[in-house]
N, C-alpha and C positions, 0 to 999 in steps of 0.2 A: 530144642535139641540140636547139638552140634552136628554139622554135616561131616561125614567121613568120606575119605577118598584114598585111592591107591594109584600110584603112577609107576609104570614099569620102565626099566632102562633109565632110571632117574638120577644116577650119580653125577651126571654132567649134562652140559648142553641144554637142549630144549626140555628134556625131562626134568632136570634140576630146576630150571626156571619156572616150569609149570608147578612144581612142588612149592617153590618159593611164593608164587602168586596165590596159590590156593591157601597156603598156610597164613599168608598175610590177611586173608579174609576171615581168619579165625577158625578155619576148618581143622579137623583132626586128620592129618595127612600121613600116609605111609609112603616113604620113599623106598621103592623096591629096586634092587640092583643085584646083578650076578656076583659082583666082586664085593665081598664084605668089607675089605679095607677101604676101597674107594667110596662105598656107600656110607660107611661110618664116618669117613672124613667129610663127606658132603653134609651129613646131618650135623656134625660138629660145627662146620662153617655157618650153617643156617642158624644154629643155636647161638653162635656168637653174634649174629645179627638180630637176636631176640625172637627167633621163630622156633616154636616147639614142634619138632617133626620126629616121627618114629621111623626107624630103619627095619626093613624086613628083607632077608636074603631071598632072591627069587631069580632063578634061571629059567627063562621062558621055554627053553628047549628040553627041560627035564620034567616029566610027569611028577616025580617024587618031590622036587623042589617046589613046584607050583602048588601041589597038594599041601605041603608043609606050610607054605606061606598063607594059604587059605585058612588052615587050622589056626595059625597064629592070629590072624585078623579076627576070626570067629571067637577065639578065647579072650581077646583084648577088648573088642567093641561089639561083637555080636551081629554086625550088619555092615553093608557097604553101600553108600549112596552113589558114589561115582567111581567108575573104573576107567582109567586112561591107559589104553594099550599103546604105549609110546615106543617100547623097545624095537629097535630095527637096525639092520646092517645094510651097507651099500653093495657089498660084494665086489668082486673083481670086474672092472670095466674092460670088456673086450668085444670085438665085433661079433654079431650073432653067429657067423660061420665058424668062429673060433671058440664059442662057448660050449662047455661040456655039460652033460646032464648032472654030473656031480657038483659042479659049481652052482648050477641053478638050485639044486637041492639044498645047499648050504644057506642060500638066501631065503628060500621059502621056509626053511625050518624055523627061522626067527620071525620073519615078517608076516608069514601067513599062519603056519601051524602053531607058532607061539601065541598069536592073538587068539586063536580058537581054543588052545589049551587053557590059557588064562581065563578067558571069558566063561568057558564051561565050568571050570573049577570054582569060580567066584559067583556063579549064577545063584546058588542058594542064598548067599549073603546079600546079593543085589535084590532078590525077591523079598528079603526081610526088611528092606528099606521102604519108605513111604513113596518116594518118587525117584526110582533108580535111573541112572544115566550111564551109558557107555560111550566113550569117545575113542574112535580108532584113528590113530595118527597116520594118515596116508600121504599122498604126494600128488602134485599136478602131473607128475610123470606117469601116474597110473590112469590118467584121463585119456581116452582115445582121441578126444577133440584136441586137447593140448599137445599130446605127443605127435599129432599130425600137422601141427601148426608150423609152417616153414620158418617162422621167426625164431624158433628154438633150435633149428637144425645145427647151426654153427656152434651153439653153446653146449648142447647136450648130444653127444655122439649116439648113434644107433647101438642099442644093447638090449639084452634079454632080461637079465636077472632082476634088477631093481624095478623097472617099469612093470614087468609082468607080475611081480609079487604084489605091487601096490594096486594093480588092476584087479587081481584076485581078492585083495583085502577089501576093495570097494564092493565087489559082488557079495562077499561074506557079510559086510555091513548091511547091505540091502536085505539079505535073506534073514539075518538075525532080527532086523527090524520088523519083518513080516511075521516071524515066528514068536517073538517075545512080547506078548500082550502086556502093556503096562511098563515096559522097559524102553526108554528112548535110546536108540542106537544110531549114531551118526559118524561119518568120516570127515576128517578135516585135512586141508592142504595148508600147512603152515607157511609155505612159500620157500623161496630159495634162500636158505638160512646159512649164516656164517658159523658153521659148527665143524667138528671133526669129520662128520659124514661128507662134507663138501670141501674138505681141506681149507675151511674158512674162506671160501671164495664166494659165498652167497651175498646177495644184495641187501638182505635184511638182518637185523640183530635177533637174537633169541628172545629178547623182550618183546619185540614187535610180533614175532611169529607165534609166541605163546598166546597172543590175544584171542585167536579163534578157538584154541583149545579151552581156554578159561571160559569163553562165552558159551560154548556148547556144554561145558561141564555145569554151567549155572542155569540152564534153561528150566522153565517151569514144566509142570506135568502136561500142559497143553502145547508144549513146544514141538519142534519138528522131530521126525524120526525117519531113518532111511535116507537121509540126505547127505550131500557132499558140499562142504563149505570152506571158504577161505576168509580172509579179513574183510573182503569187499562184498561177500554174499555167496550166492550159489555157484559152484564149480560145475561145468558141463561134464557129463560122463564120458 
C-alpha cells in the first residue's frame, strides 16, 4: 500500500523540498499551500521532474480552509500516513521591549495555532492509517538550551515572536505525543537553512535540512515519539 503524506506550506523552500523527497520515495504526496497559483506552479515543476504530486489549497490560519483540505484528502485517498506541519513565518524581528502583542499573535497564528488546527482536522485520517506519523517543523531557536548558548548571541538577536512560537510548538508536540496513542509525533530542527525565512543567510541548503524531516516521516511504529531531533540526533529542550 502506497504511503500517503501531506506537507503544509510546501510551495517553496523546505516544504517543497520535503514534498520532492517524499514523492521520490514513491509516496502519494499532497503539496499543501495557501496560494493556489504558487502551489500549482510548484506541482507543475515537480511533474516536469517526473514526480506525481497532488496540490491541495490549505491556509493554516483558516478553520474552513483546513477542513476543506481534510475533506479533499479523505475523498481522494481515505487516510493519511504522514502529516508534516511545515508552514511557518518568521515575523518581524524587533527587540523584546519593542514587540507588541499584536505582532506576537500574527506569528503564533501560523506557527502554533496553525499546527494545532491542521493536526486536529487531519487526526481522523491519521487514525485510519496503519502507522501514522506527525512531524512538527520547529527550530533550534525554540530550544531553551540553544537560545541561551552565548555562541548564538551575535548571530541571532534577542526577540520574542519566532523563538517563543517554536518553544510553544515543542511543548505542543510533547503533549500530542502523550495523548495520541499509536500516533508518533515528533518535532524537528532542520537547522539554519538558506530560505526566504532567513533571507537566504542560512548555513545549510534545503536539501540538507530536509534530511531530518524525511527521517522522522519514515520511522517505523516502534520509532520515537515526543522527541526533538536534528540531523545529528537529539536536540536539547
